[in-house]
C-alpha positions in Angstrom: 0.0 0.1 0.6 1.3 3.2 -1.4 2.3 6.0 1.7 0.4 9.4 1.7 3.3 12.3 2.0 2.4 15.8 3.6 4.1 19.0 4.3 4.6 21.3 6.3 4.5 23.8 3.8 3.9 26.8 5.7 7.6 26.6 5.7 6.9 27.4 1.8 5.2 30.3 2.5 3.1 32.1 4.8 -0.2 32.6 2.8 -2.8 29.1 1.3 -2.5 30.2 -2.0 1.5 29.6 -2.2 1.3 26.5 0.1 -1.2 24.6 -1.7 1.1 25.7 -4.8 3.9 24.5 -3.3 2.5 20.8 -3.1 0.9 20.3 -5.7 4.1 21.8 -7.8 6.2 18.9 -4.8 3.4 16.4 -5.8 2.3 16.0 -2.7 -1.1 14.7 -1.8 -1.5 16.0 2.1 -0.6 18.7 4.1 -0.1 19.2 7.9 -1.3 22.7 8.2 1.2 24.6 11.1 0.7 28.5 10.5 -2.4 29.3 8.1 -2.4 32.5 6.8 -1.0 34.5 10.3 -2.0 32.0 12.3 -1.8 28.8 13.9 -3.9 26.2 13.7 -4.7 25.7 17.4 -6.9 29.4 17.1 -7.9 29.6 13.7 -10.7 31.0 13.0 -14.0 29.4 11.9 -15.3 30.9 9.7 -11.5 31.4 7.8 -10.6 27.8 8.6 -13.9 27.2 6.3 -12.3 29.5 3.5 -8.9 27.0 3.7 -10.9 24.1 3.3 -12.8 24.8 1.3 -9.5 26.1 -1.0 -7.9 22.7 -0.4 -10.8 20.8 -1.5 -11.2 22.8 -4.8 -6.8 21.7 -4.9 -7.2 18.3 -4.3 -5.8 18.5 -1.0 -5.6 16.3 1.9 -5.2 17.8 5.8 -3.1 14.8 7.2 -3.0 15.9 11.0 -2.9 19.3 12.7 0.7 20.9 13.0 0.0 21.8 16.9 1.9 23.6 19.6 0.6 21.5 21.7 3.0 20.2 24.7 5.3 22.9 24.1 4.3 24.8 27.2 6.0 24.3 30.4 5.3 21.9 33.1 3.9 25.3 35.6 2.3 26.7 32.9 -1.6 25.9 32.7 -2.8 22.9 31.3 -6.5 24.3 30.7 -4.0 26.2 27.7 -3.8 22.8 25.9 -7.1 21.7 26.5 -8.6 24.9 24.6 -6.3 24.0 21.2 -6.6 20.9 21.6 -11.0 21.6 22.2 -10.4 24.6 18.8 -8.5 21.4 16.7 -12.6 19.2 17.7 -14.3 22.0 15.9 -12.3 21.8 13.4 -12.3 18.2 12.6 -16.0 18.2 10.6 -14.0 21.7 8.5 -11.1 19.8 7.6 -11.9 16.5 7.7 -8.5 15.2 9.4 -8.4 13.7 13.2 -5.0 13.7 14.0 -3.0 16.5 16.0 0.8 16.9 16.6 2.1 17.7 19.9 4.9 17.6 22.7 6.0 16.8 25.8 7.0 20.0 28.0 9.6 22.3 28.9 10.2 21.9 32.7 12.2 26.0 32.5 12.6 25.8 36.1 14.7 22.5 36.6 12.3 20.9 38.4 13.8 16.8 39.1 13.4 14.4 36.8 10.9 13.0 38.3 8.6 15.9 38.5 8.8 16.7 35.3 8.3 13.3 34.1 5.5 12.6 36.2 3.6 16.2 35.0 4.5 15.2 31.2 2.7 12.0 32.0 0.0 13.3 33.7 -0.4 16.0 31.3 -0.6 14.2 27.9 -3.2 11.7 29.8 -5.2 14.1 30.1 -4.8 15.3 26.6 -5.1 11.6 25.5 -8.6 11.1 27.1 -9.8 15.3 26.0 -8.9 13.9 22.4 -10.9 10.1 23.0 -13.9 12.6 23.6 -13.4 14.9 20.8 -12.6 12.1 17.8 -8.7 13.3 17.8 -6.1 11.2 17.6 -2.4 12.7 19.6 1.2 11.9 17.3 4.0 12.4 20.1 6.7 14.1 18.3 10.2 13.6 20.1 11.7 17.0 20.4 14.4 18.7 21.5 14.4 19.7 25.2 10.7 18.4 26.4 9.9 15.9 27.6 10.5 13.6 25.1 13.6 14.5 24.1 15.7 11.6 24.1 14.6 8.1 23.1 14.8 6.8 26.8 11.9 8.9 27.9 10.0 8.5 24.5 9.9 5.4 25.6 8.1 5.7 28.6 5.7 8.2 26.7 5.5 5.5 24.6 3.5 3.1 27.2 0.8 5.0 26.9 0.5 4.9 23.1 -3.2 2.6 22.5 -3.1 2.7 18.4 -7.0 4.3 18.3 -6.2 8.4 20.6 -2.1 8.0 21.4 1.0 7.2 18.9 4.0 8.1 17.8 6.1 10.0 15.1 9.8 9.4 14.1 11.9 13.0 13.7 15.0 11.5 12.3 17.4 15.0 12.9 15.5 15.4 16.2 17.0 11.7 17.6 20.5 13.0 15.9 20.4 15.9 18.2 20.5 13.8 21.2 23.3 11.4 20.6 22.1 8.3 20.5 22.6 6.6 17.7 19.4 6.2 14.6 20.3 2.4 14.3 19.4 2.6 17.8 16.8 4.9 18.4 15.1 2.6 15.1 15.4 -0.5 17.4 13.9 1.1 20.1 10.5 2.6 18.5 10.4 0.3 15.5 6.9 -1.2 16.0 6.3 1.0 17.6 6.4 4.7 15.2 2.9 5.9 12.9 4.4 9.0 11.5 7.1 9.8 10.0 8.3 13.2 9.7 11.7 13.8 7.2 14.1 16.4 9.0 17.5 15.7 8.0 20.6 17.0 9.4 24.3 16.6 10.2 25.9 16.0 13.2 26.9 19.2 13.3 23.5 20.5 13.3 23.2 21.6 9.4 19.5 20.6 8.1 20.2 18.6 4.6 17.1 17.3 2.5 15.7 14.1 3.9 18.6 10.8 3.3 21.9 13.0 2.6 21.9 13.9 6.8 23.9 11.9 9.2 20.2 9.6 10.5 21.0 6.8 8.7 17.0 7.8 7.3 17.8 5.6 3.8 18.2 2.1 5.6 15.6 2.9 8.2 12.8 3.6 6.2 14.3 1.2 3.9 13.8 -1.9 7.5 10.5 0.4 7.4 9.5 -1.2 4.2 10.8 -4.4 4.9 9.1 -5.1 8.0 4.9 -4.2 5.9 5.3 -0.1 7.8 2.3 1.6 6.7 1.9 5.5 7.8 1.3 9.0 6.6 5.4 11.0 5.6 5.3 14.6 6.7 8.5 16.6 5.1 9.3 18.9 7.3 12.4 20.6 5.6 13.6 22.9 7.1 16.6 23.7 4.6 16.0 27.8 5.5 14.6 29.3 8.3 11.8 30.6 7.0 9.5 32.9 9.9 7.7 29.1 10.2 10.3 27.5 11.1 11.7 30.4 13.8 8.6 30.2 15.0 9.4 26.6 15.5 11.9 27.0 18.0 14.2 25.1 15.7 17.6 23.8 17.1 20.4 23.9 14.6 20.7 25.5 11.0 20.1 25.7 7.7 21.7 23.9 4.3 24.0 26.8 4.0 24.4 25.2 0.1 20.4 26.9 -0.4 20.9 30.2 1.8 20.3 31.9 -0.9 17.5 29.6 -2.2 13.9 31.5 -1.1 11.5 29.5 1.8 9.4 28.1 -1.7 12.2 26.8 -4.1 14.4 25.1 -0.9 10.8 23.4 -0.2 11.2 21.6 -3.9 14.3 20.7 -2.9 12.8 18.5 0.0 10.1 17.3 -1.7 12.4 16.6 -4.5 14.5 14.4 -2.4 11.3 13.3 -0.7 10.2 11.2 -3.7 13.4 9.8 -4.6 14.1 8.5 -1.3 11.1 6.9 -0.7 11.6 5.4 -4.0 15.1 4.4 -3.5 13.6 2.7 -0.5 10.7 0.7 -2.7 7.6 2.6 -1.3 5.1 4.2 -3.5 3.7 7.3 -2.7 -0.3 7.6 -2.8 -1.8 9.6 -5.1 -5.1 11.4 -4.2 -6.9 9.1 -4.3 -4.9 6.3 -2.5 -5.1 7.4 0.7 
């Protein structure tokens, strides 16, 4: 079965028509809306969301999951902040026809001890998972720098919440390499628990590069995923040029120096081309709009 290929098209442009164009030119059937016309997806007004959904439908573009920042607050911040964001995404579900929500697992800016950080993060994720179930949404946890679920041993603790229904896991290649753990070790830990790939690659020196050209062993890992019969979405998150959208994520590392003269829209196409080539090279196929 072909793999769904999606992308964070806000790395190509801030506005919806140009994001749609970036996906269509890049041969992407899906989009992970994150920053939309000056709004984060978790506070996108419903009337505006309706217009955006209509534009997606006209273009034949479908939403894969919402690129929310839920879980990117401190463990001392009010959990209601994230519950309200999740509730808003529940209101968007019928407009966009998508249920997946990208989430994180909390900062620890006051340097509380590890046990407290872990417990508070897990408690919050459980509350979010329960609310997601009530809303008909599915949470996808991303391993991210400086949150609790950063290093693989901590993601493994979070993985115990994975039920395949309301809580799943994203494997982000670049975010794991910065932990100093060998890619093969990370993949061995999460091979059977990975529900989505983020196609973001990086060199050991922190420079982001097109997927398959970094030090994350992306090709070997994706090849093994194919041989294991893995199915799920692959989301292009290039970070090749640090556009406003990338800066807003608090991204670590640097853009690809060889692409520094390109616009975000141009570097996004470099990323989509690399993703198509890598997926083909490992023996997988990309779904067209009728397959997913």
